[in-house]
C-alpha positions as CSV (number, residue, x, y, z in Angstrom):
1,M,195.4,-44.4,7.5
2,T,192.5,-43.5,5.1
3,S,192.9,-40.4,3.0
4,I,191.2,-38.4,0.3
5,E,193.1,-38.2,-3.0
6,Y,190.8,-35.8,-4.7
7,V,187.3,-34.3,-5.0
8,S,185.3,-34.2,-8.3
9,L,183.0,-31.3,-8.5
10,E,180.0,-31.6,-10.9
11,A,179.3,-28.5,-13.0
12,D,176.8,-27.7,-15.8
13,D,179.7,-26.3,-17.8
14,P,182.8,-28.3,-16.8
15,T,185.1,-26.5,-19.2
16,A,184.2,-23.1,-17.7
17,A,184.6,-24.5,-14.2
18,E,188.1,-25.8,-14.9
19,E,189.0,-22.5,-16.3
20,F,187.7,-20.8,-13.1
21,Y,189.7,-23.0,-10.8
22,T,192.9,-22.6,-12.7
23,A,192.5,-18.8,-12.8
24,A,191.2,-18.4,-9.3
25,F,193.2,-20.8,-7.2
26,G,195.7,-22.6,-9.4
27,L,194.6,-25.9,-8.0
28,G,196.0,-29.1,-9.4
29,A,195.0,-32.8,-9.2
30,Q,193.2,-32.5,-5.9
31,V,190.2,-30.8,-7.5
32,R,188.7,-32.3,-10.6
33,V,185.6,-31.2,-12.6
34,K,183.1,-33.2,-14.5
35,G,179.7,-32.7,-16.1
36,A,176.6,-32.7,-13.9
37,D,173.9,-35.3,-14.3
38,D,171.4,-34.3,-11.6
39,T,169.7,-31.1,-10.6
40,T,170.5,-29.2,-7.4
41,S,169.2,-26.2,-5.6
42,G,170.3,-24.2,-2.5
43,F,173.0,-25.4,-0.1
44,R,174.7,-28.5,-1.4
45,G,175.9,-29.6,2.0
46,F,179.6,-29.1,1.8
47,T,182.3,-26.4,1.7
48,L,185.9,-26.6,0.6
49,S,188.5,-24.6,2.6
50,L,191.8,-23.4,1.4
51,I,194.1,-23.1,4.5
52,V,197.0,-20.7,3.9
53,S,199.9,-19.2,5.9
54,Q,199.1,-15.5,6.2
55,P,196.4,-12.8,5.8
56,S,197.7,-11.4,2.5
57,T,197.3,-14.8,0.9
58,V,193.7,-14.9,2.0
59,G,193.0,-11.6,0.4
60,G,195.0,-12.4,-2.7
61,L,193.1,-15.7,-3.3
62,I,189.7,-14.2,-2.6
63,D,190.4,-11.3,-5.0
64,S,191.6,-13.7,-7.6
65,A,188.5,-15.8,-7.3
66,V,186.2,-12.8,-7.5
67,K,188.1,-11.5,-10.6
68,A,187.6,-15.0,-12.2
69,G,183.8,-14.8,-11.6
70,A,183.1,-15.9,-8.0
71,T,180.5,-14.3,-5.8
72,T,181.5,-13.0,-2.4
73,L,179.4,-14.6,0.4
74,K,181.6,-13.3,3.3
75,P,184.2,-10.6,2.7
76,V,187.7,-11.1,4.2
77,T,187.5,-10.2,7.9
78,K,189.7,-10.5,11.0
79,S,188.4,-12.6,13.9
80,L,189.6,-14.1,17.1
81,W,191.0,-17.1,15.2
82,G,192.6,-15.3,12.3
83,F,191.5,-14.1,8.9
84,G,189.0,-15.6,6.4
85,G,186.6,-15.0,3.6
86,V,184.0,-17.1,1.7
87,V,183.2,-17.1,-2.0
88,Q,180.9,-19.1,-4.2
89,S,182.3,-20.3,-7.5
90,P,180.3,-19.9,-10.8
91,D,179.6,-23.7,-10.7
92,G,177.9,-23.2,-7.2
93,S,180.6,-24.7,-4.9
94,I,181.4,-22.8,-1.8
95,W,185.0,-22.0,-0.9
96,K,186.4,-20.6,2.3
97,V,190.0,-19.2,2.4
98,A,191.4,-18.9,5.9
99,T,194.5,-18.5,8.0
100,S,195.1,-18.7,11.8
101,A,197.9,-16.1,11.4
102,K,197.2,-12.6,12.7
103,K,199.8,-10.9,10.5
104,D,202.0,-11.5,7.5
105,S,205.3,-13.1,8.1
106,G,206.7,-12.9,4.5
107,P,206.0,-11.7,1.0
108,A,202.5,-12.0,-0.4
109,T,201.9,-15.3,-2.3
110,L,198.9,-17.3,-3.5
111,A,200.3,-20.6,-2.1
112,V,197.7,-23.0,-0.6
113,D,199.0,-25.1,2.3
114,Q,196.0,-27.5,2.6
115,I,192.6,-28.2,1.2
116,V,189.9,-29.3,3.6
117,L,186.5,-30.7,2.7
118,L,183.7,-30.1,5.3
119,L,180.6,-32.2,5.0
120,A,177.3,-31.0,6.5
121,V,175.7,-33.8,8.3
122,E,172.3,-34.3,10.1
123,D,173.7,-36.5,12.9
124,V,177.3,-35.7,13.8
125,A,177.8,-38.7,16.1
126,E,176.4,-41.1,13.6
127,S,178.5,-39.8,10.7
128,K,181.6,-39.7,12.9
129,Q,181.2,-43.4,13.7
130,F,180.5,-44.2,10.1
131,Y,183.8,-42.7,9.0
132,V,185.8,-44.1,11.9
133,G,184.5,-47.5,10.6
134,R,186.1,-46.7,7.3
135,G,189.5,-46.0,8.7
136,F,189.4,-42.3,9.5
137,A,191.1,-41.4,12.8
138,V,189.5,-38.6,14.8
139,G,191.8,-35.6,15.4
140,K,189.4,-33.2,17.1
141,S,185.8,-33.7,18.2
142,F,183.5,-31.3,20.0
143,G,179.8,-30.7,19.8
144,K,178.8,-30.0,16.2
145,Y,182.2,-30.4,14.7
146,V,184.6,-33.3,14.0
147,E,188.0,-33.0,12.3
148,F,189.7,-36.2,11.2
149,S,193.5,-36.6,11.4
150,T,194.7,-36.9,7.8
151,P,198.4,-35.8,7.9
152,S,199.4,-37.4,4.6
153,S,196.1,-36.9,2.8
154,P,196.0,-34.4,-0.2
155,V,192.5,-33.3,1.1
156,G,191.5,-33.1,4.7
157,L,188.1,-34.1,6.0
158,G,185.8,-32.7,8.7
159,L,182.1,-33.0,9.6
160,Y,179.9,-30.1,10.7
161,A,176.2,-29.9,11.7
162,R,174.3,-28.7,8.6
163,R,173.0,-25.4,10.0
164,A,176.3,-24.6,11.6
165,L,178.2,-25.1,8.3
166,A,175.7,-23.1,6.3
167,K,176.0,-20.3,8.8
168,D,179.8,-20.4,8.6
169,A,179.5,-20.2,4.8
170,G,177.0,-17.4,4.9
171,V,174.1,-19.2,3.2
172,A,170.7,-20.6,4.1
173,P,170.8,-24.3,5.2
174,E,168.0,-25.4,2.9
175,G,168.9,-27.4,-0.2
176,T,167.6,-30.2,-2.4
177,G,168.9,-32.5,-5.1
178,S,172.5,-33.6,-5.9
179,H,175.4,-32.7,-3.7
180,R,177.4,-32.4,-6.9
181,I,180.5,-33.8,-5.4
182,V,182.2,-37.2,-5.6
183,I,185.1,-38.0,-3.2
184,G,188.0,-40.1,-4.5
185,S,189.7,-42.3,-1.9
186,E,191.2,-45.8,-1.6
187,A,188.3,-46.3,0.9
188,G,185.6,-46.1,-1.8
189,P,183.2,-46.8,-3.2
190,F,180.4,-46.1,-0.7
191,T,177.7,-43.6,0.1
192,D,177.6,-42.1,3.6
193,P,174.5,-41.5,5.7
194,D,174.0,-38.1,4.2
195,G,174.2,-39.2,0.6
196,F,177.8,-38.2,-0.2
197,A,179.2,-40.5,-2.8
198,W,182.7,-41.8,-2.6
199,E,184.5,-43.6,-5.4
200,A,187.7,-45.7,-5.6
201,A,190.5,-43.2,-6.3
202,S,191.7,-43.4,-9.9
């Protein structure tokens, strides 16, 4: 089954970006940083989600990110599906921290259970078929959202209609230039219909 081994985020100051991710989230090999070659503005067409086990972890990671220099896009709030908040890192990437749990079940931690990459796409059905053709199995699919089944993948993958993902992130949907992300997978290299670049995992 196809999986994502890591994502490489492109930043104007990769050293500062690496320092941010270490301080904010303590992320390891799944998130890499490299220098940016191309310009970008507005919404880059993706978000990264940190899925955690309980509300206190959501709050702790959001607080940690803000303390390290992130900007709050959506404060931590309770909803029908659980708890979540959204921040934008200093390099411009958008991060959502969320849990489906309604209350804490143990001591507060900063442990991340799963990283999920959501790609904003213009045509959900077309992109869905594109990724199925590259070995991704559909787990959930409804309307403007597709979630692929990636049980053994270090990074999960989903597709979302562009306006819907921008709304979920708390930003305007407009954006131009580079996505500033490269996705590492044994399925690469290729570029998808929305211009997202994949490389052979190294």
